[in-house]
C-alpha positions as CSV (number, residue, x, y, z in Angstrom):
1,M,-15.9,49.5,72.7
2,N,-18.6,47.1,71.7
3,M,-18.2,44.5,69.0
4,P,-20.1,45.2,65.7
5,K,-23.2,43.1,65.8
6,M,-22.1,41.0,62.8
7,V,-18.9,40.0,64.6
8,R,-20.9,38.8,67.6
9,T,-23.4,36.6,65.5
10,F,-20.7,34.7,63.7
11,A,-19.0,34.1,67.3
12,L,-22.1,32.6,68.3
13,L,-22.5,30.5,65.5
14,L,-19.1,29.2,65.4
15,L,-19.2,25.4,64.5
16,L,-16.6,22.6,65.7
17,S,-16.7,19.4,63.9
18,L,-15.5,15.7,63.8
19,V,-15.0,14.7,60.3
20,A,-17.8,12.3,60.4
21,N,-19.9,14.0,63.4
22,P,-20.7,17.8,63.3
23,L,-21.3,19.2,66.6
24,H,-22.9,22.7,67.2
25,T,-22.0,25.1,69.9
26,H,-23.3,28.2,71.5
27,A,-20.8,27.9,74.4
28,K,-17.4,28.7,75.5
29,E,-16.7,25.1,76.5
30,M,-18.2,22.2,74.7
31,D,-18.8,18.8,76.4
32,S,-16.1,16.6,75.8
33,K,-16.0,13.7,73.3
34,E,-14.3,10.3,72.9
35,V,-12.9,9.9,69.3
36,Q,-10.6,7.7,67.5
37,P,-6.4,8.4,67.5
38,N,-6.6,9.3,63.8
39,K,-9.7,11.8,63.9
40,D,-8.9,15.2,62.3
41,W,-10.9,18.3,63.4
42,R,-12.6,20.8,61.5
43,V,-13.4,24.4,62.4
44,D,-16.2,25.9,60.2
45,F,-16.6,29.5,60.6
46,N,-19.6,31.6,58.9
47,T,-17.4,34.2,57.5
48,E,-14.0,33.9,55.6
49,V,-10.8,33.4,57.7
50,D,-7.6,35.1,56.9
51,S,-5.6,32.1,56.2
52,S,-2.3,33.8,55.4
53,T,-2.4,34.5,59.3
54,L,-3.1,31.3,60.5
55,S,-0.8,30.1,63.4
56,D,-0.8,27.8,66.7
57,E,-1.3,31.1,68.3
58,Q,-4.7,31.1,67.1
59,I,-5.9,27.7,66.9
60,Y,-4.2,24.7,68.6
61,V,-4.2,21.6,70.9
62,T,-3.0,20.8,74.1
63,D,-2.0,17.6,75.7
64,P,-3.0,16.8,79.6
65,T,0.0,18.7,80.8
66,G,-1.2,21.9,79.0
67,T,1.7,21.5,76.7
68,K,0.8,22.2,73.0
69,V,0.8,19.2,70.6
70,S,2.2,19.7,67.1
71,I,-0.3,20.4,64.8
72,T,-0.8,21.4,61.0
73,L,-3.4,24.1,60.2
74,L,-5.0,23.8,56.5
75,A,-7.5,26.2,55.1
76,E,-9.8,23.5,53.4
77,S,-11.9,26.5,52.0
78,P,-12.2,30.4,52.9
79,K,-14.5,29.5,56.0
80,T,-13.1,26.1,57.2
81,I,-9.7,25.1,58.8
82,L,-8.8,21.5,59.3
83,I,-6.6,20.6,62.1
84,K,-4.3,17.4,62.0
85,S,-2.0,16.3,64.4
86,K,1.6,15.7,63.2
87,K,2.4,12.8,65.7
88,G,-1.2,11.5,66.0
89,Y,-2.8,11.3,69.8
90,K,-2.1,8.8,72.4
91,T,-5.0,6.4,73.2
92,G,-6.5,7.2,76.7
93,E,-5.3,10.7,77.1
94,S,-7.4,13.6,77.4
95,Y,-6.9,16.9,74.9
96,T,-8.4,20.2,74.4
97,L,-8.7,22.0,71.1
98,H,-8.7,25.9,71.6
99,I,-9.9,28.4,69.0
100,T,-9.0,31.8,70.1
101,P,-9.9,35.5,69.5
102,K,-6.5,35.7,67.8
103,V,-8.0,34.3,64.6
104,V,-8.1,37.0,61.9
105,F,-10.9,37.2,59.4
106,E,-11.0,38.7,56.0
107,N,-13.5,41.5,57.1
108,G,-11.5,42.4,60.1
109,G,-13.5,41.0,62.7
110,K,-12.4,38.7,65.7
111,L,-13.9,36.3,68.1
112,K,-15.7,37.9,71.2
113,E,-14.2,34.9,73.5
114,E,-12.1,31.6,73.0
115,V,-14.0,28.5,72.6
116,T,-12.5,25.1,73.7
117,Q,-13.4,21.6,72.9
118,P,-12.2,18.8,75.3
119,F,-11.6,15.2,73.8
120,T,-10.4,12.1,75.0
121,I,-8.7,9.5,72.7
122,S,-10.6,6.1,72.4
123,G,-8.4,3.3,74.1
124,D,-9.3,0.6,71.5
125,P,-8.5,2.1,67.9
126,E,-10.5,0.7,65.2
127,P,-9.2,0.2,61.6
128,T,-10.3,2.2,58.8
129,P,-10.9,1.3,55.4
130,I,-8.8,3.4,52.6
131,N,-10.4,3.5,49.4
132,S,-7.4,3.6,47.2
133,P,-6.3,1.7,44.1
134,L,-3.6,-0.7,44.9
135,I,-1.4,-3.8,43.7
136,Y,-1.7,-6.7,45.4
137,T,-0.5,-10.5,45.4
138,D,-1.4,-13.6,46.9
139,G,1.7,-15.3,45.8
140,N,0.7,-16.7,42.7
141,S,-1.7,-13.8,41.1
142,I,-1.2,-10.3,41.0
143,F,-4.4,-8.2,41.2
144,Y,-5.4,-4.5,40.7
145,S,-8.4,-3.3,42.8
146,A,-9.9,0.0,42.7
147,E,-13.0,0.3,44.6
148,Y,-14.9,-1.0,47.5
149,N,-18.6,-3.4,47.3
150,Q,-21.3,-2.5,49.7
151,N,-19.6,-4.8,52.4
152,G,-16.7,-2.6,52.5
153,E,-14.6,-5.2,50.7
154,I,-12.2,-4.4,47.8
155,K,-13.7,-5.1,44.5
156,Y,-11.1,-7.1,42.6
157,H,-10.6,-7.1,38.7
158,K,-10.0,-10.4,37.4
159,P,-6.1,-11.4,38.1
160,I,-4.1,-9.0,35.7
161,H,-1.4,-11.9,35.8
162,T,-1.3,-15.3,37.2
163,V,2.3,-17.1,37.1
164,R,2.9,-20.4,35.6
165,N,2.5,-23.6,38.0
166,A,5.6,-25.1,39.5
167,E,5.1,-28.1,37.9
168,E,5.3,-26.8,34.5
169,G,9.0,-26.1,35.2
170,L,11.1,-23.2,36.3
171,A,14.3,-21.9,35.3
172,S,16.6,-24.3,33.4
173,F,19.8,-25.7,34.8
174,E,21.8,-24.2,31.9
175,D,20.0,-20.5,32.8
176,M,21.2,-21.2,36.5
177,G,24.7,-22.1,35.5
178,S,26.0,-18.9,34.6
179,Y,25.5,-18.2,38.1
180,L,26.1,-21.3,40.1
181,L,27.7,-24.3,38.1
182,L,25.3,-27.4,38.5
183,D,25.5,-30.7,37.9
184,E,22.2,-31.7,36.2
185,E,22.2,-35.3,36.5
186,T,22.3,-35.3,40.7
187,N,20.5,-31.7,41.0
188,R,23.7,-30.7,43.3
189,N,26.3,-28.3,43.3
190,E,28.8,-26.7,45.9
191,I,28.1,-23.3,47.3
192,D,31.5,-22.1,49.1
193,G,32.2,-25.7,49.2
194,I,28.9,-26.9,50.9
195,P,26.9,-29.4,48.9
196,S,23.4,-27.7,47.6
197,Y,20.4,-28.6,45.8
198,F,17.7,-26.7,44.0
199,E,14.0,-27.5,44.6
200,Y,10.5,-25.9,43.4
201,Q,8.0,-24.2,45.9
202,E,4.3,-23.3,45.5
203,R,4.8,-19.5,46.3
204,M,5.8,-18.1,42.6
205,I,5.6,-14.2,43.3
206,G,7.7,-12.3,45.6
207,K,7.5,-8.5,45.9
208,V,5.1,-6.4,43.6
209,Q,5.3,-2.9,43.5
210,A,3.4,-0.5,41.1
211,H,4.6,2.4,39.1
212,E,2.4,4.8,37.1
213,S,0.2,2.2,34.9
214,E,2.7,-0.4,35.4
215,A,3.2,-3.2,38.1
216,Y,7.0,-4.5,38.4
217,Y,7.2,-7.9,40.4
218,T,9.8,-10.7,41.0
219,E,9.0,-14.2,40.0
220,Y,10.6,-17.5,41.8
221,Q,13.2,-19.1,39.7
222,Y,14.8,-21.8,42.0
223,E,15.9,-22.4,45.7
224,G,19.5,-23.0,46.8
225,F,19.9,-25.0,50.0
226,A,23.0,-25.4,51.7
227,T,23.3,-28.8,53.6
228,G,26.0,-30.4,55.8
229,G,29.0,-28.3,57.0
230,S,29.8,-27.1,60.5
231,C,26.3,-25.0,61.0
232,G,23.9,-27.7,59.3
233,G,22.7,-25.7,56.5
234,G,20.7,-22.9,54.9
235,G,18.9,-21.5,51.9
236,A,17.9,-18.9,49.7
237,E,15.1,-18.3,47.2
238,F,16.5,-16.9,43.5
239,Y,13.8,-14.7,41.5
240,Q,13.8,-12.5,38.5
241,L,12.2,-9.3,37.9
242,F,9.4,-8.7,35.2
243,K,6.8,-6.0,34.6
244,L,3.2,-6.1,33.5
245,D,1.5,-3.3,31.5
246,G,-1.6,-2.9,29.6
247,D,-0.2,-3.1,25.9
248,H,2.5,-5.8,26.2
249,G,1.5,-8.0,29.2
250,S,4.3,-9.5,31.2
251,T,8.0,-9.0,30.0
252,K,11.2,-9.9,31.8
253,V,13.0,-6.6,32.7
254,S,16.4,-8.4,33.7
255,G,18.1,-11.4,33.3
256,D,19.8,-11.1,36.7
257,Y,18.9,-13.3,39.5
258,I,17.8,-11.6,42.6
259,S,18.2,-13.1,46.0
260,S,15.1,-13.3,48.8
261,I,17.6,-12.8,51.7
262,V,18.0,-9.1,50.8
263,E,15.7,-6.7,52.6
264,E,13.9,-5.5,49.3
265,P,14.4,-7.9,46.1
266,F,14.0,-4.6,44.3
267,T,12.9,-0.9,44.6
268,I,11.5,1.8,42.2
269,I,12.6,5.4,43.0
270,N,12.8,8.4,40.9
271,N,12.3,6.2,37.6
272,S,15.1,3.9,38.5
273,I,15.2,0.2,39.4
274,Y,17.6,-0.7,42.3
275,Y,18.1,-4.5,43.0
276,A,20.8,-7.0,44.5
277,R,22.3,-8.9,41.6
278,V,23.4,-12.8,42.6
279,N,26.8,-13.5,41.9
280,N,28.9,-16.5,42.0
281,E,28.9,-16.9,45.8
282,G,24.9,-17.2,45.6
283,M,23.9,-16.4,49.0
284,S,26.2,-13.3,49.9
285,N,28.4,-10.6,48.2
286,Y,25.7,-9.3,46.0
287,E,26.2,-6.4,43.4
288,L,24.0,-3.2,43.8
289,V,22.7,-2.6,40.5
290,K,20.8,0.7,39.0
291,T,19.0,0.5,35.8
292,D,16.0,2.2,34.1
293,L,12.3,1.2,34.2
294,D,13.2,-1.1,31.2
295,G,16.2,-2.8,32.7
296,E,18.4,-0.9,30.4
297,H,21.5,1.3,31.0
298,A,22.4,-1.0,34.1
299,V,25.2,0.7,36.4
300,T,26.7,-1.3,39.2
301,L,26.9,1.0,42.1
302,L,28.7,-1.4,44.7
303,E,30.3,-4.5,43.9
304,E,29.9,-6.2,47.2
305,I,27.2,-5.5,49.5
306,D,25.3,-8.3,51.7
307,N,22.0,-6.5,52.0
308,F,20.7,-3.0,51.0
309,W,17.1,-1.1,51.5
310,I,16.2,2.8,50.6
311,Q,14.8,5.2,52.9
312,D,14.3,8.9,52.5
313,D,16.4,9.2,49.4
314,K,19.4,7.3,50.9
315,V,20.6,3.8,50.0
316,Y,21.6,1.8,53.4
317,Y,23.6,-1.3,52.9
318,T,25.8,-3.5,54.8
319,N,29.1,-4.9,53.9
320,E,31.7,-7.0,56.1
321,Q,29.2,-6.8,58.9
322,T,29.1,-2.8,58.9
323,L,26.4,-0.4,58.2
324,H,26.8,2.2,55.3
325,A,24.7,4.7,53.6
326,M,25.2,6.8,50.4
327,D,23.2,9.0,47.9
328,L,20.9,7.5,45.1
329,D,23.4,7.8,43.0
330,G,26.4,5.9,44.5
331,S,28.1,9.2,45.8
332,N,28.7,10.4,49.3
333,Q,29.7,6.6,50.6
334,E,29.9,6.7,54.3
335,E,30.3,4.3,57.1
336,L,27.7,4.3,60.0
337,P,29.6,2.9,62.9
338,T,27.4,0.5,65.2
339,K,28.7,-0.9,68.8
340,G,28.1,-4.4,67.4
341,K,28.6,-6.2,64.0
342,L,25.7,-7.0,61.7
343,Y,25.2,-10.4,60.7
344,E,23.3,-11.6,57.6
345,D,21.0,-14.6,56.7
346,N,23.5,-17.5,55.8
347,A,24.1,-21.2,56.3
348,C,24.9,-20.8,59.5
349,G,22.2,-18.7,61.0
350,V,19.6,-15.8,60.5
351,S,20.5,-12.1,60.7
352,N,20.9,-10.5,64.1
353,Y,19.4,-7.4,63.0
354,T,15.9,-5.8,61.5
355,V,15.2,-2.8,59.6
356,G,12.5,-0.4,60.7
357,T,11.0,2.7,59.1
358,N,13.4,4.8,60.9
359,G,16.3,2.8,61.9
360,I,17.8,-0.6,62.7
361,T,17.6,-2.8,65.8
362,Y,20.3,-5.2,66.3
363,E,21.6,-7.6,69.0
364,T,25.2,-8.3,70.0
365,Y,27.0,-10.1,72.6
366,T,29.5,-8.9,75.3
367,D,31.2,-10.6,78.4
368,E,28.2,-9.8,80.3
369,G,25.8,-11.7,77.6
370,S,23.2,-10.5,75.0
371,V,22.6,-6.7,74.3
372,K,20.2,-4.9,72.1
373,Y,20.8,-1.5,70.5
374,Y,18.6,0.8,68.0
375,Y,20.1,2.6,65.6
376,D,18.5,5.9,64.6
377,F,19.4,6.8,60.8
378,E,18.3,10.6,61.6
379,T,20.4,11.1,64.3
380,K,23.0,8.6,63.8
381,S,23.0,7.6,67.5
382,E,22.3,4.4,69.2
383,T,20.0,3.5,72.2
384,L,20.3,0.8,74.5
385,L,17.2,-1.9,74.2
386,N,18.3,-4.4,76.7
387,S,14.7,-5.2,77.7
388,I,13.3,-5.9,74.3
389,G,12.5,-9.5,73.2
390,F,13.3,-11.2,69.9
391,E,10.2,-10.0,68.0
392,K,10.9,-8.1,64.7
393,I,10.9,-4.5,65.2
394,L,8.9,-2.3,62.7
395,A,9.6,1.2,64.0
396,V,11.2,3.0,67.5
397,D,9.7,6.0,68.6
398,T,12.0,7.5,71.5
399,D,9.9,10.3,72.0
400,N,7.0,8.5,73.3
401,N,9.3,5.7,74.8
402,E,7.6,2.7,72.6
403,Y,8.0,0.6,69.4
404,I,6.0,-1.3,67.1
405,G,6.7,-5.2,67.0
406,L,6.0,-8.0,64.9
407,D,5.0,-11.6,66.7
408,Y,5.3,-14.2,63.9
409,G,2.5,-16.8,64.6
410,R,3.2,-20.6,63.8
411,W,4.6,-21.2,60.5
412,D,2.2,-24.1,59.8
413,Q,-1.1,-21.4,60.6
414,P,-1.5,-18.7,58.2
415,N,-3.0,-15.3,59.0
416,N,-1.6,-15.7,62.6
417,D,0.9,-12.7,62.9
418,V,0.4,-9.9,65.5
419,I,1.3,-6.4,65.4
420,S,1.4,-4.6,68.8
421,I,2.9,-1.6,70.8
422,Y,5.6,-2.0,73.3
423,N,7.0,0.0,76.2
424,L,10.9,0.8,75.0
425,S,12.1,0.7,78.6
426,T,10.7,-2.4,79.8
427,G,9.7,-4.4,76.4
428,E,6.3,-4.8,78.1
429,K,3.7,-5.4,75.7
430,K,1.2,-2.4,75.8
431,K,-1.7,-3.2,73.4
432,E,-2.1,-5.4,70.4
433,L,-3.1,-3.2,67.2
434,I,-3.4,-5.9,64.7
435,T,-4.1,-9.8,65.0
436,E,-4.7,-12.4,62.4
437,L,-2.7,-11.1,60.0
438,D,-0.4,-12.5,57.2
439,Y,2.4,-10.1,57.4
440,E,4.2,-11.5,54.3
441,T,1.5,-10.4,51.9
442,S,0.0,-7.4,54.0
443,Q,2.4,-4.9,52.4
444,L,2.3,-3.2,55.9
445,E,3.9,0.1,56.5
446,V,4.4,1.9,59.9
447,F,3.9,5.9,59.5
448,S,5.5,6.5,63.0
449,S,5.5,10.3,62.6
450,E,1.7,10.1,62.2
451,R,1.3,7.2,64.5
452,R,-0.7,4.8,62.3
453,V,0.1,1.8,60.6
454,Q,-1.4,0.6,56.9
455,Y,-1.9,-2.8,55.7
456,I,-3.8,-5.3,53.5
457,K,-6.1,-7.8,55.3
458,S,-9.1,-9.9,54.0
459,S,-8.8,-8.0,50.9
460,K,-9.0,-4.5,52.5
461,L,-6.5,-2.0,52.4
462,L,-6.9,-0.7,56.1
463,Q,-5.1,1.9,58.4
464,I,-5.1,2.0,62.3
465,S,-3.9,4.6,64.3
466,Y,-2.3,4.2,67.8
């Protein structure tokens, strides 16, 4: 039976388009296009689609082997369907978008034939700006930005807060005394029996986190540096927590001291603040404290931790060289067994593990020598990574046999860090994603499930897909 004329018409007028570059087609297969890894596809029809029936049987994407790619279908309007890859596309690979006659329209019509759009992912992904407000610190001032100027740079308001200059003085020795007994005359003390001294520094602001209309930040107070002993020494910076709001300016949230050694000085989630409170030992065995947004109603969730961080509504922490997890209220505590012990930064050396977006990587030693593992938080399983070097690992993707790593630049040259993609099996660097970066101020996040990295560079909030 012949199709109604109206149905034949909209089948011919089907529009396939890139987000920024519409393409028109009157053929079954369109010419192949080269696109960026983060490009989404829009399909514009000239009649309304029955969005309640949408599935990957009607619209789907296949990889070079013909296997379907995991996608999300969204009805942007009655006539427009947005296709987003859940895990992103691989650079250099070729894919095909399929629009099949199984698409159902509100008037009961169907497409006459399948339409396909081949496309190839550009091998050199380019960062794109994200026009979104953000809180940012350069280490001495806190800025709020809301828009871009004609050159694509963030238009900063005046600094909403600048901390006092280090020469004006920081925490008094009396203030520190409740945590570390100090000799004011000699400016020395002992931490775990090791002589220590305290000094000032230029960088005054640690972490900044926005919460609704307020900005929370840690402000440097002093540094404890342990010297002598069998290890040679080591140090830690100590901060206190403040917040900014439009009505009251800057106010201290808590008089507790927070160490720079922990993974996150503080974290705000579900209208609560979590932080590691320094106790009398100074550089280890912190207390994990939870308070409300004003620093009130403090609850000690754990009395002895060496490190902590929060991911996916779970608190992860280390204690006595082992990994643990619990719920945000402190319940359901469990040990997560690892094949090796986890060591923290201390006077004898640096930590042997790094925390990524979906797990940790660590190095341990056996009779055969150094061995490296990746522990996956979701699966609670470990993968041998013996070929990987010593760069900081930000995220691991076992499905694609790769990981995102940070190579720190020279300590005396700012803006010299590099973010790269590595082969998980061989440790070989596949591609440099971001160069000339100041990682410490970049607020960098890896969204491995979406295959993109978000970061701040040169006063711009950017993202790059891979």
